[in-house]
C-alpha positions as CSV (number, residue, x, y, z in Angstrom):
1,X,11.3,-1.4,-21.4
2,X,13.0,-0.9,-18.0
3,X,11.7,-1.7,-14.5
4,X,12.5,0.4,-11.5
5,X,11.9,-0.5,-7.7
6,X,10.3,2.4,-5.8
7,X,11.8,3.5,-2.4
8,X,8.4,3.4,-1.0
9,X,7.4,-0.2,-1.1
10,X,9.4,-3.5,-1.2
11,X,7.4,-4.5,-4.3
12,X,6.1,-1.4,-6.3
13,X,7.2,-1.3,-9.6
14,X,7.5,1.7,-12.2
15,X,7.2,0.2,-15.7
16,X,6.2,3.5,-17.5
17,X,9.8,4.3,-18.8
18,X,9.6,3.2,-22.4
19,X,11.6,3.8,-25.5
20,X,10.7,7.1,-27.6
21,X,9.0,5.2,-30.1
22,X,6.8,3.6,-27.1
23,X,7.7,0.3,-28.0
24,X,6.2,-0.1,-31.7
25,X,8.1,-2.5,-33.8
26,X,7.8,-1.0,-37.2
27,X,7.4,-3.1,-40.5
28,X,6.3,-6.5,-40.9
29,X,6.2,-9.5,-39.0
30,X,4.8,-13.0,-39.5
31,X,2.9,-14.9,-36.6
32,X,2.5,-18.3,-36.9
33,X,0.5,-20.9,-34.7
34,X,1.0,-24.7,-34.5
35,X,-1.4,-26.8,-35.9
36,X,-2.9,-28.1,-32.5
37,X,-6.1,-30.0,-32.0
38,X,-5.7,-30.3,-28.1
39,X,-4.5,-33.1,-26.0
40,X,-3.6,-36.5,-27.7
41,X,-5.6,-39.7,-26.9
42,X,-2.5,-40.8,-25.0
43,X,-2.1,-37.6,-22.9
44,X,-5.8,-37.7,-22.0
45,X,-5.4,-41.3,-20.7
46,X,-2.3,-40.5,-18.9
47,X,-4.1,-37.7,-17.0
48,X,-7.0,-39.9,-16.4
49,X,-4.9,-42.5,-14.7
50,X,-3.0,-40.0,-12.6
51,X,-6.4,-38.6,-11.4
52,X,-7.4,-42.2,-10.5
53,X,-4.2,-42.5,-8.8
54,X,-5.2,-39.8,-6.2
55,X,-7.6,-42.4,-4.5
56,X,-4.7,-45.0,-4.0
57,X,-2.9,-45.8,-0.6
58,X,0.3,-44.4,-2.3
59,X,-1.0,-41.1,-2.8
60,X,-2.6,-40.9,0.4
61,X,0.7,-41.7,2.2
62,X,2.3,-38.8,0.1
63,X,-0.2,-36.6,1.8
64,X,0.8,-37.5,5.3
65,X,3.1,-35.3,7.4
66,X,3.2,-33.1,10.4
67,X,0.3,-31.2,11.3
68,X,0.8,-27.4,11.6
69,X,-0.8,-26.0,14.8
70,X,-1.2,-22.7,13.4
71,X,-0.9,-20.6,10.4
72,X,2.5,-18.1,10.5
73,X,0.6,-15.0,9.3
74,X,-2.6,-14.0,7.4
75,X,-2.0,-12.1,4.2
76,X,-4.2,-9.6,2.9
77,X,-6.8,-10.5,0.0
78,X,-5.5,-7.8,-2.5
79,X,-8.7,-7.8,-4.6
80,X,-12.4,-6.7,-3.3
81,X,-15.0,-9.4,-3.7
82,X,-18.5,-9.1,-5.2
83,X,-21.0,-7.7,-2.7
84,X,-24.0,-8.8,-4.4
85,X,-22.5,-12.6,-4.3
86,X,-21.6,-11.8,-0.9
87,X,-25.2,-10.7,0.3
88,X,-26.6,-13.5,-1.5
89,X,-24.6,-16.2,0.9
90,X,-25.6,-14.0,3.9
91,X,-29.3,-14.6,2.5
92,X,-28.9,-18.4,2.1
93,X,-27.8,-19.0,-1.3
94,X,-24.8,-18.9,-3.6
95,X,-25.0,-16.6,-6.5
96,X,-22.9,-17.0,-9.7
97,X,-23.7,-15.8,-13.0
98,X,-27.3,-15.4,-12.3
99,X,-27.5,-19.0,-11.0
100,X,-28.6,-19.8,-7.5
101,X,-27.8,-22.6,-5.1
102,X,-29.1,-23.2,-1.7
103,X,-26.7,-23.2,0.9
104,X,-28.7,-25.3,3.3
105,X,-29.0,-28.1,0.8
106,X,-25.7,-27.8,-0.9
107,X,-23.7,-31.4,-1.1
108,X,-20.2,-30.7,-2.0
109,X,-19.6,-34.3,-3.0
110,X,-22.6,-34.0,-6.1
111,X,-22.6,-30.4,-7.2
112,X,-25.5,-30.2,-9.9
113,X,-24.0,-27.0,-11.5
114,X,-22.0,-26.1,-14.4
115,X,-18.0,-26.6,-14.5
116,X,-17.5,-22.8,-13.8
117,X,-19.7,-22.6,-10.7
118,X,-18.2,-25.8,-9.3
119,X,-14.9,-24.3,-9.6
120,X,-16.2,-21.1,-7.8
121,X,-17.5,-23.4,-5.0
122,X,-14.6,-25.7,-4.6
123,X,-11.9,-22.8,-4.9
124,X,-13.5,-21.0,-2.0
125,X,-13.4,-17.7,-3.9
126,X,-16.7,-17.2,-2.5
127,X,-14.9,-16.5,1.0
128,X,-13.8,-13.0,-0.8
129,X,-17.3,-12.1,-1.7
130,X,-18.6,-13.1,1.9
131,X,-15.9,-11.0,3.4
132,X,-16.9,-7.8,1.3
133,X,-20.5,-8.2,2.7
134,X,-20.1,-9.2,6.1
135,X,-18.0,-8.4,9.3
136,X,-16.1,-11.3,10.7
137,X,-18.9,-11.8,13.5
138,X,-21.5,-12.0,10.7
139,X,-19.4,-13.9,8.3
140,X,-17.6,-16.6,10.4
141,X,-20.7,-18.9,11.3
142,X,-21.8,-19.1,7.5
143,X,-18.2,-20.0,6.4
144,X,-17.3,-22.3,9.1
145,X,-20.7,-24.3,8.3
146,X,-19.8,-24.5,4.7
147,X,-16.4,-25.8,5.5
148,X,-17.6,-28.5,7.6
149,X,-19.5,-29.6,4.9
150,X,-16.7,-29.5,2.3
151,X,-14.2,-31.1,4.6
152,X,-16.9,-34.0,5.4
153,X,-16.9,-34.7,1.6
154,X,-13.3,-34.0,0.3
155,X,-10.7,-33.7,3.1
156,X,-9.9,-37.6,3.2
157,X,-9.5,-38.4,-0.6
158,X,-8.8,-36.2,-3.1
159,X,-10.9,-36.0,-6.4
160,X,-11.4,-34.2,-9.5
161,X,-12.5,-31.4,-9.9
162,X,-12.1,-30.4,-6.0
163,X,-8.6,-31.4,-5.8
164,X,-7.7,-30.2,-9.3
165,X,-4.3,-28.3,-9.1
166,X,-5.6,-25.1,-9.8
167,X,-8.9,-25.2,-7.7
168,X,-6.6,-26.6,-4.8
169,X,-4.3,-23.8,-5.0
170,X,-6.7,-21.1,-5.1
171,X,-8.5,-22.8,-2.1
172,X,-5.3,-22.7,-0.2
173,X,-4.8,-18.9,-1.0
174,X,-8.2,-18.2,-0.1
175,X,-8.4,-20.3,3.0
176,X,-5.4,-18.6,4.3
177,X,-6.2,-14.9,3.1
178,X,-9.7,-15.4,5.1
179,X,-8.6,-17.5,7.9
180,X,-10.6,-15.5,10.5
181,X,-13.6,-16.4,8.6
182,X,-12.9,-20.4,8.8
183,X,-10.8,-20.7,11.9
184,X,-12.7,-18.6,14.4
185,X,-14.3,-21.6,16.1
186,X,-13.5,-22.5,19.6
187,X,-13.8,-26.4,18.4
188,X,-10.3,-27.4,18.4
189,X,-11.0,-30.8,16.5
190,X,-12.5,-28.7,13.7
191,X,-9.6,-26.2,13.7
192,X,-7.0,-29.0,13.5
193,X,-9.0,-30.6,10.6
194,X,-8.7,-27.3,8.6
195,X,-5.1,-26.8,9.4
196,X,-4.5,-30.6,8.6
197,X,-6.1,-30.1,5.3
198,X,-4.2,-26.8,4.4
199,X,-1.1,-29.1,5.1
200,X,-2.5,-31.8,2.8
201,X,-3.2,-29.5,0.2
202,X,0.2,-28.2,0.0
203,X,1.5,-31.9,-0.3
204,X,-0.9,-32.6,-3.1
205,X,0.2,-29.6,-4.9
206,X,4.1,-30.8,-4.5
207,X,3.0,-33.8,-6.5
208,X,0.6,-32.2,-9.0
209,X,1.6,-28.8,-9.8
210,X,3.9,-29.6,-13.1
211,X,1.1,-31.8,-14.2
212,X,-1.6,-29.1,-14.3
213,X,-2.4,-27.6,-17.6
214,X,0.1,-25.0,-19.0
215,X,-0.7,-21.6,-18.7
216,X,-2.9,-20.2,-15.8
217,X,-3.7,-23.7,-14.1
218,X,-0.1,-24.3,-13.6
219,X,0.7,-20.7,-12.9
220,X,-1.8,-20.8,-10.0
221,X,-0.7,-24.3,-8.6
222,X,2.8,-23.2,-8.2
223,X,1.7,-19.8,-6.7
224,X,-0.3,-21.9,-4.1
225,X,2.9,-23.9,-3.2
226,X,4.8,-20.6,-2.7
227,X,2.2,-19.5,-0.5
228,X,1.9,-22.3,1.6
229,X,5.7,-22.6,2.1
230,X,5.8,-19.1,4.0
231,X,2.4,-19.5,5.7
232,X,3.1,-23.0,7.6
233,X,6.0,-23.7,9.7
234,X,9.2,-25.7,8.5
235,X,8.4,-24.3,4.8
236,X,11.9,-23.6,3.9
237,X,12.8,-26.3,1.7
238,X,9.3,-26.1,0.1
239,X,9.9,-22.4,-0.5
240,X,13.0,-23.1,-2.7
241,X,11.2,-25.7,-4.7
242,X,7.9,-23.6,-5.1
243,X,9.9,-20.4,-6.3
244,X,12.0,-22.5,-8.9
245,X,8.8,-23.8,-10.0
246,X,6.9,-20.8,-9.9
247,X,9.4,-19.0,-12.1
248,X,9.2,-21.8,-14.7
249,X,5.4,-21.4,-14.7
250,X,5.7,-17.7,-15.3
251,X,8.1,-17.9,-18.0
252,X,5.8,-20.7,-19.9
253,X,2.4,-18.9,-18.9
254,X,3.3,-15.4,-20.2
255,X,4.9,-14.3,-23.6
256,X,7.8,-12.2,-23.4
257,X,5.3,-9.0,-23.8
258,X,3.3,-9.9,-20.9
259,X,0.5,-11.4,-22.5
260,X,-0.9,-15.0,-21.3
261,X,-0.6,-17.7,-23.9
262,X,-4.4,-18.6,-24.0
263,X,-5.0,-15.0,-25.3
264,X,-7.9,-14.5,-22.9
265,X,-8.1,-11.3,-20.9
266,X,-10.0,-13.3,-18.2
267,X,-6.8,-15.4,-18.0
268,X,-4.7,-12.3,-17.9
269,X,-6.5,-10.9,-15.1
270,X,-6.4,-14.0,-13.0
271,X,-2.7,-14.3,-13.7
272,X,-2.1,-10.9,-12.5
273,X,-4.4,-11.6,-9.5
274,X,-2.4,-14.8,-8.5
275,X,0.9,-13.1,-8.9
276,X,-0.2,-10.0,-6.6
277,X,-1.8,-12.5,-4.3
278,X,1.5,-14.2,-3.8
279,X,3.5,-10.8,-3.3
280,X,1.0,-10.2,-0.7
281,X,2.2,-13.5,1.3
282,X,5.9,-12.2,1.1
283,X,4.8,-8.7,2.3
284,X,2.9,-10.2,5.2
285,X,6.0,-12.1,6.2
286,X,8.2,-9.2,5.6
287,X,10.5,-10.9,3.1
288,X,12.0,-10.0,-0.1
289,X,9.9,-10.4,-3.3
290,X,12.0,-12.4,-6.1
291,X,13.0,-10.6,-8.8
292,X,11.2,-12.9,-11.3
293,X,8.1,-12.3,-9.7
294,X,8.4,-8.4,-9.9
295,X,9.4,-8.8,-13.5
296,X,6.4,-10.9,-14.4
297,X,3.8,-8.4,-12.9
298,X,5.6,-5.7,-14.5
299,X,5.2,-7.5,-18.0
300,X,1.8,-8.7,-17.3
301,X,0.1,-5.4,-16.1
302,X,1.0,-3.4,-19.4
303,X,-0.4,-6.3,-21.4
304,X,-3.7,-6.2,-19.5
305,X,-4.0,-2.5,-19.7
306,X,-3.4,-2.8,-23.5
307,X,-6.9,-4.2,-23.7
308,X,-8.6,-1.4,-21.7
309,X,-11.0,1.2,-23.3
310,X,-11.1,4.7,-22.4
311,X,-13.4,3.8,-19.5
312,X,-11.0,1.6,-17.9
313,X,-12.9,-1.8,-18.9
314,X,-11.5,-4.7,-20.9
315,X,-12.6,-5.4,-24.5
316,X,-14.6,-8.5,-25.4
317,X,-11.6,-10.5,-26.8
318,X,-11.4,-14.6,-26.5
319,X,-14.6,-15.2,-24.8
320,X,-14.6,-12.4,-22.0
321,X,-17.2,-9.9,-21.2
322,X,-16.4,-6.3,-20.7
323,X,-14.5,-6.6,-17.2
324,X,-15.8,-3.8,-15.1
325,X,-13.2,-0.7,-15.0
326,X,-13.4,-0.9,-10.9
327,X,-12.1,-4.6,-11.2
328,X,-9.4,-3.6,-13.4
329,X,-8.2,-0.7,-11.3
330,X,-8.3,-2.6,-8.1
331,X,-6.1,-5.2,-9.6
332,X,-3.7,-2.8,-11.2
333,X,-3.4,-1.1,-7.9
334,X,-2.8,-4.1,-6.0
335,X,0.1,-5.2,-8.3
336,X,1.5,-1.7,-7.5
337,X,2.7,-1.5,-10.9
338,X,2.9,2.0,-12.6
339,X,2.8,1.6,-16.4
340,X,1.2,2.7,-19.5
341,X,-0.9,0.4,-21.5
342,X,1.0,-1.9,-24.1
343,X,0.3,-0.7,-27.7
344,X,1.9,-3.7,-29.6
345,X,1.7,-7.0,-28.1
346,X,3.6,-8.9,-30.6
347,X,3.4,-12.2,-29.2
348,X,0.2,-12.0,-27.6
349,X,-1.3,-10.6,-30.5
350,X,-3.2,-7.4,-29.9
351,X,-2.3,-4.2,-31.3
352,X,-3.8,-0.7,-29.7
353,X,-4.0,2.4,-31.6
354,X,-4.8,5.6,-29.6
355,X,-5.1,9.3,-30.5
356,X,-7.3,12.0,-29.2
357,X,-10.1,10.5,-27.2
358,X,-10.2,7.3,-29.5
359,X,-9.0,4.0,-29.0
360,X,-8.8,1.0,-31.4
361,X,-8.1,-2.6,-30.3
362,X,-7.1,-5.1,-33.1
363,X,-6.9,-9.0,-32.8
364,X,-3.8,-9.6,-35.0
365,X,-2.9,-13.1,-34.4
366,X,-4.4,-16.6,-35.0
367,X,-6.6,-18.1,-32.3
368,X,-5.0,-19.8,-29.4
369,X,-4.4,-23.4,-29.6
370,X,-7.0,-25.7,-28.4
371,X,-5.3,-27.2,-25.3
372,X,-4.6,-23.7,-24.0
373,X,-8.3,-22.1,-24.4
374,X,-11.8,-23.7,-23.7
375,X,-13.6,-20.6,-25.3
376,X,-11.2,-19.6,-28.1
377,X,-12.9,-17.6,-30.6
378,X,-12.4,-17.1,-34.6
379,X,-11.9,-13.4,-34.2
380,X,-8.5,-12.9,-36.2
381,X,-8.8,-9.3,-37.7
382,X,-11.6,-8.2,-35.3
383,X,-11.6,-4.4,-34.0
384,X,-12.9,-2.4,-31.0
385,X,-13.5,1.2,-31.0
386,X,-14.1,3.5,-28.1
387,X,-14.6,7.2,-27.7
388,X,-13.4,8.4,-24.3
389,X,-15.4,6.5,-21.7
390,X,-18.0,5.4,-24.3
391,X,-17.8,2.5,-26.6
392,X,-18.6,2.7,-30.4
393,X,-17.7,-0.7,-32.0
394,X,-17.5,-3.7,-29.6
395,X,-17.5,-7.6,-30.1
396,X,-20.2,-9.6,-28.7
397,X,-18.2,-11.4,-26.2
398,X,-19.1,-13.8,-23.3
399,X,-18.3,-16.9,-24.9
400,X,-16.5,-18.0,-21.7
401,X,-19.1,-16.8,-19.3
402,X,-21.5,-19.6,-19.7
403,X,-24.3,-19.5,-17.1
404,X,-28.2,-18.7,-16.3
405,X,-27.8,-15.9,-19.0
406,X,-25.8,-17.5,-21.6
407,X,-26.6,-21.1,-22.1
408,X,-24.4,-23.3,-24.1
409,X,-25.5,-23.0,-27.7
410,X,-25.3,-19.3,-27.2
411,X,-21.8,-19.3,-25.7
412,X,-20.5,-21.5,-29.2
413,X,-22.4,-18.8,-31.4
414,X,-20.6,-16.1,-29.4
415,X,-17.1,-17.6,-30.5
416,X,-18.1,-17.3,-34.2
417,X,-16.4,-14.9,-36.5
418,X,-20.0,-13.2,-37.1
419,X,-19.9,-12.5,-33.5
420,X,-16.9,-10.2,-34.0
421,X,-16.3,-6.7,-35.9
422,X,-14.6,-8.0,-38.9
423,X,-15.3,-9.7,-42.4
424,X,-17.0,-12.9,-42.8
425,X,-16.6,-14.9,-46.0
426,X,-19.7,-17.1,-47.2
427,X,-21.1,-17.2,-43.6
428,X,-18.1,-19.5,-42.5
429,X,-15.5,-18.7,-39.7
430,X,-12.2,-17.8,-40.2
431,X,-11.1,-20.9,-37.8
432,X,-13.5,-23.9,-37.5
433,X,-15.5,-24.3,-34.4
434,X,-15.5,-28.3,-33.9
435,X,-18.7,-30.0,-32.4
436,X,-16.6,-31.0,-29.3
437,X,-16.0,-27.1,-28.6
438,X,-12.5,-26.9,-29.8
439,X,-11.0,-24.9,-32.5
440,X,-10.4,-26.8,-35.9
441,X,-8.5,-25.6,-39.2
442,X,-8.4,-22.1,-40.2
443,X,-5.8,-19.4,-39.3
444,X,-2.4,-20.5,-38.9
445,X,-0.4,-17.4,-40.2
446,X,-0.8,-13.7,-39.8
447,X,1.1,-11.2,-41.5
448,X,1.4,-7.9,-39.8
449,X,2.5,-4.5,-40.9
450,X,2.6,-1.4,-38.4
451,X,3.6,2.2,-39.2
452,X,3.6,5.1,-36.9
453,X,3.3,8.0,-39.1
454,X,3.4,11.9,-38.5
455,X,-0.5,12.3,-39.4
456,X,-1.4,8.9,-37.4
457,X,-1.0,5.4,-37.3
458,X,-1.4,2.6,-40.0
459,X,-1.9,-1.3,-39.2
460,X,-2.1,-3.8,-42.0
461,X,-2.8,-7.3,-41.5
462,X,-3.5,-10.6,-43.4
463,X,-4.6,-14.0,-42.4
464,X,-4.8,-17.3,-44.1
465,X,-8.2,-18.5,-42.4
466,X,-10.0,-18.9,-45.8
467,X,-7.3,-20.2,-48.1
468,X,-7.5,-23.7,-47.8
469,X,-11.5,-23.9,-48.0
470,X,-12.2,-21.2,-50.6
471,X,-8.8,-19.8,-52.0
472,X,-8.9,-16.2,-50.6
473,X,-6.6,-14.4,-48.3
474,X,-8.3,-11.7,-46.2
475,X,-6.1,-8.5,-45.8
476,X,-7.4,-5.8,-43.4
477,X,-6.1,-1.9,-43.7
478,X,-6.5,0.1,-40.8
479,X,-5.7,4.1,-40.3
480,X,-6.5,6.4,-37.5
481,X,-5.7,10.2,-37.9
482,X,-3.3,11.7,-35.6
483,X,-6.3,13.5,-33.7
484,X,-8.3,10.1,-33.4
485,X,-11.2,11.3,-35.2
486,X,-11.1,9.3,-38.3
487,X,-10.7,5.4,-38.3
488,X,-10.3,4.3,-41.9
489,X,-10.3,0.8,-43.0
490,X,-10.2,-1.4,-46.2
491,X,-10.9,-5.1,-46.2
492,X,-9.7,-7.0,-49.2
493,X,-10.0,-10.7,-50.3
494,X,-7.3,-11.5,-52.7
495,X,-6.7,-14.9,-54.6
496,X,-4.2,-17.1,-52.6
497,X,-1.4,-18.9,-54.6
498,X,-2.2,-22.5,-52.6
499,X,-5.5,-23.8,-51.5
500,X,-8.8,-24.1,-53.3
501,X,-9.4,-22.1,-56.6
502,X,-11.4,-19.1,-55.6
503,X,-15.0,-18.6,-57.1
504,X,-17.6,-15.7,-56.3
505,X,-18.9,-16.0,-52.9
506,X,-21.2,-13.6,-50.7
507,X,-19.3,-11.3,-48.0
508,X,-20.4,-9.9,-44.9
509,X,-18.5,-6.8,-43.1
510,X,-20.0,-6.5,-39.8
511,X,-19.3,-3.7,-37.0
512,X,-21.1,-4.8,-33.8
513,X,-22.2,-1.5,-32.0
514,X,-22.0,-0.7,-28.2
515,X,-25.2,-0.4,-26.1
516,X,-26.3,3.1,-26.4
517,X,-25.2,3.6,-30.0
518,X,-28.2,4.1,-32.1
519,X,-27.5,4.1,-36.0
520,X,-29.7,5.9,-38.7
521,X,-29.1,4.8,-42.0
522,X,-28.6,7.4,-45.0
523,X,-31.1,7.3,-48.0
524,X,-28.2,5.6,-50.2
525,X,-27.7,2.7,-47.9
526,X,-23.8,3.6,-48.0
527,X,-23.7,5.3,-44.5
528,X,-25.3,5.9,-41.1
529,X,-25.0,8.3,-38.5
530,X,-24.2,6.9,-34.9
531,X,-25.4,8.7,-31.9
532,X,-23.9,7.9,-28.9
533,X,-26.1,8.2,-25.8
534,X,-24.8,11.0,-23.9
535,X,-21.8,11.0,-26.4
536,X,-20.5,12.3,-29.7
537,X,-22.1,11.9,-33.2
538,X,-20.1,9.6,-35.4
539,X,-20.6,9.1,-39.0
540,X,-19.9,5.6,-40.8
541,X,-19.7,5.5,-44.6
542,X,-18.7,2.3,-47.0
543,X,-17.2,2.4,-50.4
544,X,-18.9,-0.8,-51.6
545,X,-21.8,-3.3,-51.1
546,X,-25.0,-2.3,-49.4
547,X,-25.4,-1.4,-45.8
548,X,-28.0,-2.6,-43.5
549,X,-28.7,-2.6,-39.5
550,X,-29.2,-6.1,-37.8
551,X,-29.6,-6.9,-34.3
552,X,-27.0,-7.8,-32.1
553,X,-26.0,-8.3,-28.6
554,X,-23.3,-7.5,-26.2
555,X,-22.0,-9.1,-22.9
556,X,-20.8,-7.4,-19.7
557,X,-18.4,-8.6,-17.2
558,X,-21.0,-10.4,-15.2
559,X,-22.2,-12.7,-18.2
560,X,-25.3,-10.8,-18.9
561,X,-26.2,-10.0,-22.6
562,X,-27.5,-6.6,-23.6
563,X,-29.4,-6.1,-26.9
564,X,-27.5,-3.9,-29.3
565,X,-27.3,-3.2,-32.9
566,X,-24.7,-4.0,-35.7
567,X,-23.8,-2.5,-39.2
568,X,-23.7,-5.0,-42.1
569,X,-22.0,-4.3,-45.5
570,X,-23.2,-7.1,-47.8
571,X,-21.1,-7.7,-51.0
572,X,-19.3,-10.2,-53.1
573,X,-15.8,-11.8,-53.3
574,X,-14.7,-12.1,-56.8
575,X,-12.0,-14.6,-58.1
576,X,-9.9,-11.6,-59.4
577,X,-9.8,-10.0,-55.9
578,X,-12.4,-7.5,-54.3
579,X,-12.3,-4.9,-51.5
580,X,-14.6,-2.8,-49.2
581,X,-13.5,0.5,-48.2
582,X,-15.0,2.2,-44.9
583,X,-14.8,5.0,-42.7
584,X,-15.8,6.0,-39.1
585,X,-15.6,9.9,-38.6
586,X,-16.3,11.7,-35.3
587,X,-18.3,14.8,-36.7
588,X,-19.7,16.1,-33.3
């Protein structure tokens, strides 16, 4: 894949020129993941003491320096906010995933809300929402009042999570992009305090960026440093330092294929947004965008698009809900990367098959390691299918969207193998979910074999998630016809050469159906007609077991669950090996 600069814009990238085979690597590949249980005790202790050091006189001295008298520019915020959340702020309360917090009683020093809501408040991401729903004259008084409250609680002494590196960097980016909302006051003392806090935030990031968690948090932290270097006077030394750090952060946050290391579509979305916001800073200062930044975007956007369905929205993978198509489109436009969806993310771990109106997405890799993902899912081998702008087969999703609609217990359940469209052996997860929320033992190897044929595509994968505990290897064969009207599959359980000796065990093969898909079982309990509301008629058939229909749910991009149904094929795993063949066929 080559990247070509367009003459019409200093940052536009055309990543659409791909090899004739569209980048598909034919043949077998083995994907391994390290046995990682998260941060060690020593690492946790070191991080704890580092955060405690923020309150010491030494760190306080590090934050001292020249006070900027003004910002050199105000970059554009390249992504629209949520108008509902913005209207809520104007009405006197914060609204986040169905949770409300009254503005007149908010105490930034003692926030009694969940971690994600807390980060939303400390990052000042709500400024984007407010600016979407209010003019400068309408929004500035509200923003200034909240700004004064936050400064009173946190301006002097850094603390966690308010000054955690990623929160601090997002805050710096949103403060500068929405400076008219927070710097319109005629109170010179207040304005000086805001500008001084921006400078202190930049110095704090200078010290803490490389100590941020790997992946998206570290990427955001270095992005904040680069932005600060160009938006405050005397930033040239910081710019050299920041660009070197941002390049390292991009290289470590994204795989070579452009997918983020946490394997989360939400993190991928945020990573693209961060890079686009940093590019906007270069633009407003009329400075040349570094090649590594353009290259990072040109790789990350195709990977993001690889998880879009026919409606342009994202699939439900690794805790994400189905992110709205308008958000994805706005972000891709902001990135100025023109490209096609990546069909084979070999390192990120997702495969995409498309023909006619049909798109199939496949999780073809082990789950992310514990230290990289808070809502990693046991979803290896799962699929999603869409027909044009309508979805047919989905995963439940939403484990990372805990809030008023999704309590903690449900969020944990949504991470399970049973919440995904794949095979479940003996009602067990292919990768264990631990009581502390981390992922335990399970899938460490996935063998992948992809072939592009004249009459369609073929993907075969296997994983070792059940080998140690039950002695079975799960193999899944997927084939799509050249016109996209047939998706065939076979799920096989074969005895492993290592691990526990296999015995007969129950099997459930699950296909969660999208909202608006109404299944009707056939008389022989071997098939079902699937009527998509306002869409085509599909037929499902299974070659083994007994088919039934059960309740399920699907989580949208706002973290709201919607009731739906699932097809469940019940069968048995036999010590000598067993298989279940199945077919989705478009019949109308």
